[in-house]
C-alpha positions in Angstrom: 0.0 0.0 0.0 1.5 3.4 -1.0 0.2 5.2 2.1 1.5 3.7 5.3 0.8 4.9 8.8 3.8 4.6 11.1 4.3 5.0 14.9 7.5 7.0 14.5 7.7 10.6 13.6 9.6 11.1 10.3 12.8 13.1 10.5 11.5 15.9 8.1 8.7 16.5 10.7 11.0 16.5 13.7 9.6 19.9 14.8 6.1 18.5 15.4 5.2 17.3 18.9 5.6 13.5 19.3 2.8 13.3 21.8 0.4 15.5 20.0 -2.7 14.9 17.9 -0.7 13.9 14.8 -0.6 10.6 12.9 2.5 10.0 10.8 2.2 8.8 7.2 4.8 7.7 4.7 4.0 7.9 0.9 5.9 5.5 -1.3 5.9 4.1 -4.8 7.9 1.4 -6.6 11.1 3.6 -6.2 10.6 4.0 -2.5 9.6 6.8 -0.1 8.7 10.1 -1.8 6.9 12.0 1.0 6.0 12.1 4.6 2.9 13.6 6.2 1.5 14.6 9.6 -2.3 14.5 9.7 -4.6 15.5 12.6 -8.3 15.3 13.0 -9.8 18.7 13.8 -13.4 19.7 14.5 -14.2 20.5 10.8 -11.3 19.3 8.8 -8.3 17.0 8.4 -5.2 19.0 9.0 -2.4 17.9 6.5 1.3 18.7 6.6 3.2 17.1 3.7 7.0 17.1 3.0 7.8 15.8 -0.5 11.4 14.4 -0.6 11.5 13.3 -4.3 10.0 15.3 -7.1 9.2 14.6 -10.7 6.3 13.9 -13.1 5.8 10.4 -11.8 5.8 11.5 -8.2 3.2 14.2 -9.1 0.9 11.5 -10.6 1.3 9.1 -7.6 0.7 12.0 -5.2 -2.6 12.6 -6.9 -3.5 9.0 -6.3 -2.5 9.1 -2.7 -4.5 12.3 -2.2 -7.6 10.2 -3.0 -6.6 8.0 0.0 -6.4 11.1 2.2 -9.9 12.2 0.9 -11.3 8.8 1.8 -9.7 9.0 5.2 -11.3 12.4 5.8 -14.7 11.0 4.8 -14.2 8.0 7.1 -13.6 10.4 10.0 -16.8 12.4 9.1 -14.8 15.4 7.9 -15.8 17.3 4.8 -12.5 19.2 4.1 -8.7 18.7 4.1 -6.7 21.7 5.1 -3.1 21.8 3.9 -0.9 23.7 6.3 2.7 24.7 5.8 4.9 25.5 8.8 8.4 27.0 8.5 10.2 27.9 11.7 12.7 30.1 9.9 9.9 32.5 8.7 10.3 31.8 5.0 7.4 32.2 2.6 7.1 29.5 -0.1 5.9 31.2 -3.3 5.3 27.7 -5.0 2.9 26.4 -2.3 -0.3 27.9 -3.7 0.5 26.7 -7.3 1.4 23.2 -5.9 -1.9 23.1 -3.9 -4.0 24.2 -6.9 -2.6 21.3 -9.0 -4.4 19.0 -6.6 -7.7 20.9 -6.3 -7.0 22.9 -3.1 -8.6 26.3 -2.9 -9.3 29.1 -0.3 -5.6 30.0 -0.1 -4.4 32.3 2.7 -1.2 33.2 4.5 -1.2 32.6 8.3 1.8 33.5 10.5 2.2 32.9 14.2 4.6 33.9 17.0 4.8 32.2 20.4 5.8 33.7 23.8 6.5 31.3 26.7 5.2 32.5 30.0 6.8 30.8 32.9 
């Protein structure tokens, strides 16, 4: 199966909490792993973070197939939407994100930034 749930947090997602609401997914094809994901069930949507580690036309086609698996998972959980979220702790804006997301049918694009302050 190309989408595999794993108990261990993938290295590209090391900044995510290991004890949080996230499930870890590995996406693979005949050539091996091409992406890792963190997904979390939210009240109204399935939160999706994806890091693609191998690009190319074939990967793009396979990712479209694996997105169908994610849609079915959202439906199984009773959720009507998948929300892709990009986090970058270095404050960089990815100009390609919206174009990439549109290729797979995502809409309602917006930019969301946060800052945290620990209070001890």
